[in-house]
MARMIKOL-713709 format. One record per residue: residue number from 0; chain; x, y, z of N, C-alpha, C in turn. Coordinates in Angstrom, 1 decimal. Example, Ala and Ser with C-alpha at 12.3 -4.5 7.8 and 13.67 -1.06 7.14 Angstrom:
2
0_A_13.2_-5.7_7.8_12.3_-4.5_7.8_13.2_-3.3_7.8
1_A_12.8_-2.2_7.1_13.7_-1.1_7.1_12.9_0.0_7.9
END
This chain:
101
0_A_109.3_53.1_2.9_109.3_51.9_3.8_109.0_50.9_2.7
1_A_109.7_49.5_3.3_109.7_48.3_2.4_108.8_47.3_3.2
2_A_108.3_46.6_2.4_107.4_45.3_2.7_108.4_44.0_3.0
3_A_109.7_44.2_2.4_110.5_42.9_2.7_111.8_43.4_2.9
4_A_112.8_42.6_3.4_114.3_43.0_3.4_114.6_43.4_2.2
5_A_115.5_44.2_2.3_116.2_45.2_1.5_117.6_44.5_1.6
6_A_118.5_45.0_0.3_119.9_44.8_0.2_120.2_43.6_-0.6
7_A_121.6_43.4_-1.1_121.8_42.3_-1.9_122.1_41.2_-1.3
8_A_121.7_40.1_-1.8_122.5_38.9_-0.9_123.8_38.4_-1.4
9_A_124.4_37.9_-0.3_125.9_37.4_-0.4_125.7_36.0_-0.8
10_A_126.6_35.3_-1.5_126.7_33.8_-1.7_126.1_33.2_-0.7
11_A_126.4_33.1_0.7_126.0_32.6_1.6_124.4_32.6_1.9
12_A_123.9_33.7_1.5_122.3_33.9_1.7_121.8_33.0_0.8
13_A_122.3_33.0_-0.7_121.5_32.3_-1.7_121.8_30.9_-1.3
14_A_122.8_30.5_-1.0_123.2_29.1_-0.7_122.1_28.7_0.1
15_A_121.6_29.2_1.2_121.1_28.9_2.4_119.5_29.0_2.1
16_A_119.1_29.7_0.8_117.9_29.6_0.2_117.2_28.4_0.7
17_A_116.0_28.3_1.3_115.2_27.4_1.7_114.6_26.6_0.5
18_A_114.4_25.2_0.6_113.9_24.8_-0.5_112.7_25.2_-1.3
19_A_111.8_25.6_-0.2_110.4_25.9_-0.8_110.7_27.4_-1.5
20_A_111.7_28.1_-1.1_112.1_29.4_-1.7_112.6_29.0_-3.3
21_A_113.4_28.2_-3.0_114.1_28.1_-4.4_113.1_27.4_-5.6
22_A_112.2_26.6_-5.0_111.1_26.0_-5.6_110.4_27.2_-6.1
23_A_109.9_27.9_-5.6_109.1_29.1_-5.8_109.7_30.1_-6.9
24_A_110.9_30.2_-6.9_111.5_31.0_-7.7_111.6_30.7_-9.1
25_A_111.8_29.1_-8.9_112.1_28.5_-10.0_110.6_28.3_-10.9
26_A_109.5_28.6_-10.4_108.1_28.7_-10.9_107.8_30.0_-11.3
27_A_108.3_30.9_-11.1_107.9_32.4_-11.5_107.6_32.8_-12.8
28_A_106.8_33.1_-13.3_106.7_33.6_-14.9_107.4_34.7_-15.1
29_A_107.7_34.8_-16.7_107.9_36.3_-17.1_107.4_37.5_-16.6
30_A_105.8_37.2_-16.2_105.4_38.4_-15.9_105.6_38.6_-14.4
31_A_105.8_37.7_-13.5_105.8_37.7_-11.9_107.5_38.2_-11.7
32_A_108.4_38.1_-12.7_109.5_38.7_-12.8_109.6_40.2_-13.2
33_A_109.1_40.3_-14.0_108.8_41.8_-14.3_108.4_42.5_-13.2
34_A_107.4_42.1_-12.5_106.6_42.9_-11.4_107.8_42.9_-10.5
35_A_108.6_42.0_-9.9_109.4_42.0_-8.8_110.6_43.2_-9.1
36_A_111.0_43.0_-10.4_112.0_44.3_-11.1_111.4_45.4_-10.7
37_A_110.0_45.7_-11.5_109.7_46.9_-11.1_109.4_47.5_-9.6
38_A_109.1_46.6_-8.9_108.8_46.9_-7.3_110.1_47.2_-6.8
39_A_111.3_46.7_-7.4_112.7_47.0_-6.8_113.1_48.6_-7.4
40_A_112.8_48.8_-8.5_113.4_49.9_-9.2_112.5_51.1_-9.3
41_A_111.1_51.0_-9.3_110.3_52.1_-9.3_109.8_52.6_-8.0
42_A_109.6_51.4_-7.2_108.6_51.5_-6.0_109.6_51.4_-4.5
43_A_110.7_51.2_-4.9_111.6_51.2_-3.5_111.6_50.0_-2.6
44_A_111.1_48.8_-3.4_110.9_47.7_-2.8_109.6_47.2_-2.2
45_A_108.7_48.1_-2.4_107.3_48.3_-1.7_106.4_47.9_-2.5
46_A_105.6_46.7_-2.1_104.5_46.3_-2.8_103.4_47.2_-2.6
47_A_103.1_47.6_-1.5_101.9_48.3_-1.3_101.8_49.7_-2.3
48_A_103.0_50.2_-2.3_103.1_51.6_-3.5_102.7_51.2_-4.7
49_A_103.3_50.0_-5.1_102.9_49.5_-6.3_101.4_49.2_-6.5
50_A_100.7_48.4_-5.6_99.5_48.2_-5.5_98.4_49.3_-5.5
51_A_98.9_50.5_-5.1_98.1_51.9_-5.0_98.3_52.6_-6.3
52_A_99.5_52.3_-7.1_99.8_53.1_-8.3_98.8_52.0_-9.1
53_A_98.8_50.7_-9.1_97.7_49.9_-10.2_96.5_50.3_-10.0
54_A_96.2_50.5_-8.6_94.4_50.7_-8.5_94.2_52.2_-8.7
55_A_95.1_52.9_-8.8_94.9_54.4_-9.4_94.5_54.4_-10.8
56_A_95.5_53.5_-11.6_95.3_53.5_-12.9_93.8_53.0_-13.1
57_A_93.2_51.9_-12.9_92.0_51.2_-12.8_90.7_52.2_-12.7
58_A_91.3_53.1_-11.5_90.1_54.0_-11.1_90.3_55.2_-12.2
59_A_91.3_55.5_-12.9_91.5_56.6_-13.7_92.2_57.7_-13.2
60_A_92.8_57.6_-11.9_93.8_58.8_-11.3_94.9_58.5_-11.7
61_A_95.7_59.6_-11.7_97.3_59.7_-12.1_97.9_58.4_-11.6
62_A_98.7_58.1_-12.2_99.8_56.7_-11.9_100.9_57.0_-12.6
63_A_101.8_55.8_-11.7_103.4_56.1_-12.2_103.7_55.2_-13.2
64_A_103.3_53.8_-12.9_103.7_52.7_-13.7_102.9_52.1_-14.6
65_A_103.1_52.0_-15.9_102.0_51.7_-17.0_102.0_50.3_-17.5
66_A_101.3_49.5_-17.3_100.9_48.1_-17.6_99.9_48.0_-18.8
67_A_100.2_47.2_-19.7_99.3_47.3_-20.7_98.1_45.9_-20.7
68_A_97.0_46.5_-20.2_95.8_45.7_-20.1_95.9_44.5_-19.1
69_A_96.5_44.4_-18.2_96.8_43.2_-17.3_96.8_43.7_-15.7
70_A_96.2_44.6_-15.4_96.2_45.2_-14.4_95.7_44.3_-13.0
71_A_94.4_43.9_-13.3_93.9_43.1_-12.5_94.6_41.8_-11.9
72_A_95.4_41.3_-13.2_96.1_39.9_-13.1_97.3_40.5_-12.3
73_A_97.8_41.7_-12.3_99.0_41.9_-11.9_98.9_42.0_-10.4
74_A_97.6_42.6_-10.1_97.4_43.0_-8.5_97.3_41.6_-7.9
75_A_96.9_40.5_-8.5_96.6_39.1_-7.8_98.1_38.6_-7.7
76_A_98.8_38.9_-9.2_100.2_38.4_-8.6_101.0_38.6_-7.6
77_A_100.8_40.3_-7.4_101.5_41.0_-6.4_101.1_40.4_-4.8
78_A_100.0_40.2_-4.7_99.3_39.7_-3.4_99.9_38.2_-3.3
79_A_100.2_37.5_-4.2_101.0_35.8_-4.0_102.3_36.4_-3.9
80_A_103.1_37.3_-4.5_104.4_37.2_-4.4_104.8_38.2_-2.9
81_A_104.1_39.0_-2.6_104.1_39.6_-1.3_103.9_38.6_-0.2
82_A_103.0_37.9_-0.3_102.5_36.8_0.9_103.6_35.8_0.9
83_A_104.3_35.2_-0.1_105.6_34.6_-0.2_106.6_35.1_0.5
84_A_107.0_36.4_0.1_108.3_37.1_0.8_108.0_37.1_2.1
85_A_106.6_37.5_2.9_106.3_37.4_4.2_106.7_36.4_4.9
86_A_106.3_35.2_4.2_105.9_33.7_4.6_107.7_33.3_4.8
87_A_108.5_33.6_4.0_109.6_33.0_4.0_110.7_34.0_4.4
88_A_110.4_35.3_4.7_111.4_36.3_5.1_112.2_36.7_4.0
89_A_111.8_36.6_2.7_113.0_37.2_1.9_112.6_38.1_1.1
90_A_113.3_38.8_0.2_113.0_40.0_-0.8_113.3_39.0_-2.1
91_A_112.2_38.8_-2.9_112.5_38.4_-4.1_113.3_39.2_-5.0
92_A_113.3_40.5_-5.0_114.1_41.4_-5.6_115.8_41.1_-5.6
93_A_116.0_40.5_-4.6_117.6_39.8_-4.3_117.9_38.6_-5.2
94_A_116.9_38.0_-5.7_116.9_36.9_-6.7_116.7_37.0_-8.0
95_A_116.0_38.0_-8.3_115.4_38.1_-9.8_116.3_39.3_-10.3
96_A_116.9_39.3_-11.6_117.5_40.6_-12.2_117.2_40.8_-13.5
97_A_117.0_41.8_-13.8_116.6_42.7_-15.3_116.9_41.5_-16.4
98_A_118.5_40.9_-16.4_118.9_40.1_-17.4_118.1_38.6_-17.1
99_A_117.1_38.6_-16.2_116.6_37.2_-16.2_115.3_37.1_-16.7
100_A_114.6_38.5_-17.3_113.6_38.6_-18.0_113.5_38.7_-19.5
END
């Protein structure tokens, strides 16, 4: 189950990206982009599954995705990215690709 719309955007969808969303995308850090890609590639587009994985790592339980020393920061980033996706009704994974990181 995904937290946001899935699928690849067509050119029309990208052209119609709201100004606020385009500005937000332009402001993303490399760490933000990595999280968006990992959400798409390893967690089937689901922020909640990714958050569970990171919190399990913090608690010393088995986990899937390994991040070096920045788990709490990434949990905060995920909250911000997830909230933005919901607010704008977009899936950031459609706009951030591996070659952009």
